[in-house]
C-alpha positions as CSV (number, residue, x, y, z in Angstrom):
1,M,-46.4,-64.4,102.7
2,S,-48.3,-65.1,99.7
3,S,-51.5,-67.3,99.5
4,A,-49.4,-70.1,97.8
5,Q,-47.2,-70.4,100.8
6,C,-47.9,-74.1,101.2
7,F,-46.1,-74.4,97.4
8,E,-43.6,-72.2,97.6
9,N,-40.0,-73.1,97.7
10,P,-40.5,-76.7,96.3
11,P,-37.4,-79.5,96.6
12,N,-35.2,-80.5,93.7
13,L,-36.1,-84.2,93.3
14,N,-33.6,-84.1,90.8
15,S,-30.7,-83.6,93.1
16,G,-28.9,-86.5,92.9
17,I,-29.2,-86.7,96.6
18,H,-31.1,-90.1,97.3
19,G,-30.2,-90.9,101.0
20,A,-28.2,-93.8,102.4
21,G,-31.3,-95.8,102.6
22,T,-32.8,-98.2,100.1
23,V,-36.1,-98.0,98.4
24,L,-38.2,-100.9,99.1
25,E,-42.2,-101.7,98.1
26,L,-44.8,-103.0,100.1
27,G,-48.3,-104.2,98.8
28,G,-48.0,-101.2,96.1
29,L,-46.7,-98.9,98.1
30,K,-42.9,-97.9,97.8
31,Y,-41.1,-96.3,100.8
32,Y,-37.8,-94.9,101.7
33,V,-36.2,-97.3,104.5
34,T,-32.9,-96.6,106.5
35,G,-31.3,-97.4,109.8
36,P,-30.8,-100.4,111.7
37,H,-33.3,-103.6,110.6
38,D,-33.1,-105.0,113.5
39,S,-34.6,-102.2,115.7
40,K,-37.7,-102.7,118.3
41,L,-38.0,-98.9,117.5
42,A,-39.6,-97.7,114.0
43,L,-40.4,-93.9,113.0
44,I,-42.6,-93.0,109.9
45,L,-42.1,-89.6,108.6
46,I,-44.6,-88.1,106.1
47,S,-43.7,-86.0,103.6
48,D,-45.5,-82.9,102.6
49,V,-47.1,-81.9,98.9
50,F,-43.5,-82.7,97.2
51,G,-43.1,-86.2,98.2
52,Y,-40.7,-88.9,99.4
53,E,-38.0,-88.2,97.4
54,S,-37.2,-84.8,98.8
55,P,-33.7,-84.6,99.5
56,N,-33.6,-82.9,102.4
57,L,-36.4,-85.0,104.2
58,R,-34.4,-88.2,103.4
59,K,-31.0,-86.2,104.8
60,L,-33.4,-85.9,107.8
61,A,-34.3,-89.5,107.7
62,D,-30.8,-90.8,107.6
63,K,-29.9,-88.4,110.6
64,V,-32.6,-89.5,112.7
65,A,-31.5,-93.6,111.7
66,A,-28.2,-92.9,112.6
67,T,-29.6,-92.4,116.6
68,G,-30.8,-96.2,116.5
69,F,-34.3,-95.8,114.7
70,L,-35.5,-97.7,112.4
71,V,-36.9,-94.9,110.1
72,V,-39.5,-95.3,107.0
73,V,-40.4,-92.1,104.4
74,P,-43.3,-93.9,102.6
75,D,-44.6,-92.5,99.1
76,L,-48.4,-91.8,100.2
77,L,-48.5,-89.8,97.3
78,Y,-47.7,-92.4,95.0
79,S,-45.5,-90.8,92.6
80,D,-47.5,-88.5,92.2
81,P,-46.0,-85.4,94.2
82,F,-47.3,-81.7,93.7
83,D,-46.1,-80.7,90.4
84,M,-45.4,-76.4,90.4
85,D,-43.5,-76.6,86.8
86,N,-46.8,-77.9,85.7
87,P,-48.3,-74.6,84.6
88,Q,-51.6,-76.7,83.4
89,F,-51.5,-78.5,87.0
90,D,-54.9,-78.4,88.6
91,R,-53.9,-77.9,92.6
92,V,-58.0,-78.6,93.6
93,S,-58.0,-82.1,91.7
94,W,-55.0,-83.0,92.8
95,L,-55.6,-82.2,96.6
96,N,-58.7,-83.7,96.4
97,A,-57.0,-86.9,95.3
98,H,-54.8,-87.3,97.8
99,G,-56.8,-86.8,101.0
100,A,-55.3,-87.0,104.6
101,D,-58.1,-90.3,105.1
102,K,-56.8,-92.4,102.7
103,A,-53.3,-91.7,103.4
104,C,-53.9,-92.9,106.7
105,E,-55.6,-95.9,106.1
106,D,-52.3,-96.9,103.3
107,T,-49.8,-96.5,106.1
108,K,-51.4,-99.1,108.3
109,P,-50.3,-102.4,106.0
110,L,-46.6,-100.6,106.7
111,I,-47.6,-100.3,110.7
112,A,-48.4,-104.2,110.4
113,A,-45.7,-105.2,108.7
114,L,-43.2,-103.3,111.0
115,K,-44.9,-104.9,113.9
116,S,-44.5,-108.2,112.2
117,K,-40.5,-107.8,112.1
118,G,-40.8,-107.1,115.7
119,V,-41.2,-103.8,116.2
120,T,-42.6,-102.6,119.3
121,A,-42.8,-99.1,119.2
122,I,-43.9,-96.3,116.4
123,G,-43.6,-92.8,116.1
124,A,-44.8,-90.7,113.0
125,A,-44.0,-87.2,111.9
126,G,-45.9,-85.3,109.5
127,F,-44.7,-82.3,107.5
128,C,-47.8,-80.1,106.5
129,W,-49.7,-82.3,104.6
130,G,-48.1,-85.2,106.3
131,G,-49.4,-83.7,109.4
132,M,-53.3,-84.4,108.9
133,V,-51.7,-87.6,108.3
134,V,-50.3,-88.2,111.4
135,L,-52.9,-86.4,113.5
136,K,-55.1,-89.1,112.3
137,L,-53.1,-92.1,113.4
138,A,-52.4,-90.2,116.5
139,I,-56.3,-90.9,116.7
140,T,-56.3,-94.2,116.4
141,R,-53.7,-95.3,118.2
142,D,-51.7,-96.7,115.8
143,I,-48.4,-94.8,116.7
144,Q,-46.9,-94.3,120.3
145,A,-46.3,-90.9,119.6
146,G,-46.7,-88.0,116.9
147,V,-44.6,-85.0,115.7
148,I,-46.3,-82.5,113.6
149,L,-43.7,-80.0,111.8
150,H,-45.4,-76.7,110.3
151,P,-49.0,-77.9,110.2
152,A,-51.3,-78.0,107.3
153,P,-55.1,-76.9,108.9
154,F,-56.9,-79.3,110.9
155,I,-60.0,-79.3,112.9
156,D,-60.6,-78.7,116.5
157,N,-62.6,-82.2,116.5
158,E,-59.6,-84.2,115.7
159,V,-56.9,-82.1,118.1
160,N,-60.1,-83.4,120.7
161,E,-59.7,-87.2,119.7
162,V,-55.7,-87.6,120.1
163,K,-54.8,-90.5,122.3
164,V,-50.7,-90.4,122.2
165,P,-48.3,-87.9,123.3
166,I,-48.0,-85.0,120.2
167,A,-45.8,-82.2,119.6
168,I,-46.5,-79.5,117.5
169,L,-43.8,-77.1,115.7
170,G,-45.1,-73.9,114.1
171,A,-43.6,-71.1,111.9
172,E,-43.5,-67.4,113.0
173,F,-44.8,-66.2,109.4
174,D,-47.3,-69.1,108.2
175,I,-50.6,-68.3,106.5
176,Y,-52.1,-71.7,107.1
177,F,-51.4,-72.2,110.8
178,P,-50.5,-68.8,112.2
179,P,-48.9,-68.4,115.6
180,E,-52.3,-67.6,116.9
181,R,-53.9,-71.2,116.1
182,L,-50.7,-72.1,117.4
183,K,-51.6,-71.1,120.7
184,Q,-55.2,-72.1,120.5
185,I,-54.0,-75.9,120.0
186,E,-52.0,-75.3,122.7
187,E,-54.4,-74.7,125.1
188,M,-56.5,-76.7,124.0
189,L,-53.7,-79.9,124.5
190,S,-52.8,-78.2,127.9
191,V,-56.4,-79.6,129.3
192,R,-55.5,-82.9,128.2
193,A,-54.0,-84.5,131.2
194,E,-54.2,-88.2,130.0
195,F,-51.3,-87.2,127.7
196,E,-48.0,-85.0,127.4
197,S,-48.0,-82.5,124.2
198,F,-45.5,-79.9,123.3
199,V,-46.1,-77.0,121.0
200,K,-43.3,-75.0,120.0
201,L,-43.0,-71.7,118.0
202,Y,-40.0,-71.1,116.1
203,P,-39.3,-67.3,115.5
204,G,-37.9,-65.7,112.0
205,V,-39.2,-68.9,109.7
206,G,-41.8,-69.6,107.2
207,H,-43.9,-72.7,106.4
208,G,-41.6,-75.6,105.4
209,W,-38.8,-74.6,107.0
210,T,-37.5,-77.9,108.5
211,V,-37.6,-79.5,105.0
212,R,-37.8,-76.6,102.3
213,Y,-34.5,-74.6,103.7
214,N,-31.5,-73.5,101.7
215,V,-28.8,-76.0,102.6
216,D,-26.3,-72.7,101.7
217,D,-28.5,-70.5,104.4
218,E,-26.6,-70.6,107.6
219,A,-29.3,-69.1,109.5
220,A,-32.3,-71.7,108.0
221,V,-30.3,-74.6,108.4
222,K,-29.6,-73.5,112.2
223,S,-33.2,-72.7,112.5
224,A,-34.2,-76.4,110.8
225,E,-31.8,-78.3,112.8
226,E,-33.4,-76.9,115.7
227,A,-36.5,-78.2,114.9
228,H,-35.2,-81.5,114.0
229,Q,-33.6,-82.2,117.6
230,D,-37.0,-81.2,119.1
231,M,-38.4,-83.9,116.8
232,L,-35.9,-86.6,118.0
233,N,-36.0,-85.5,121.9
234,W,-39.9,-86.0,121.6
235,F,-39.6,-89.5,120.1
236,I,-36.4,-90.5,122.3
237,K,-38.4,-90.0,125.4
238,H,-42.5,-91.0,124.2
239,V,-41.2,-94.3,121.7
240,K,-39.5,-96.5,123.3
């Protein structure tokens, strides 16, 4: 895998796939919402660097919503996704402008709004960049459970501060979060008796496999769907 692995296989944001839900706005933050609006259980799906308009991410949101969750996908990048097509794109400046700390803070009005509408339990899943945001939410207790899929790098101190059930789903081929790092995190979490954790390595897949898969590749779709089901099972168990 190349050093640009995190930015490989970008989604086609002009595919015409917009999902079964709707796009709303709250306090300047747009978000895609799908599922029963009267549900007491909500999930927040936080995108990777390619943003909340990713077709596969919205398809996943709709699929999870069909099980009874109200699902929200916030535009925490504020319509400024990572731009693979621009040769002048400054990756460093972009990453500096879109920090996980700010993104975590930007979810809090959304969480408050969900609770004000009667939502009693909230889970959050994050993909790569979004996983860093979920980790920070799991420290604040603003959510009841978290899932991180093909994580971006994070530090041990944050793992040690997690306070809610958390699952981490990793790829066999991932230079940013290789299997040995996943194993290390699993060992760290295993000694935390105050909450449940789940760590799983998916063979034969690379970073981004859960939302950047080729829909025409049967094996890739199968691997992504396995992770999707594991994520859903975690939330069914802990967000109730």
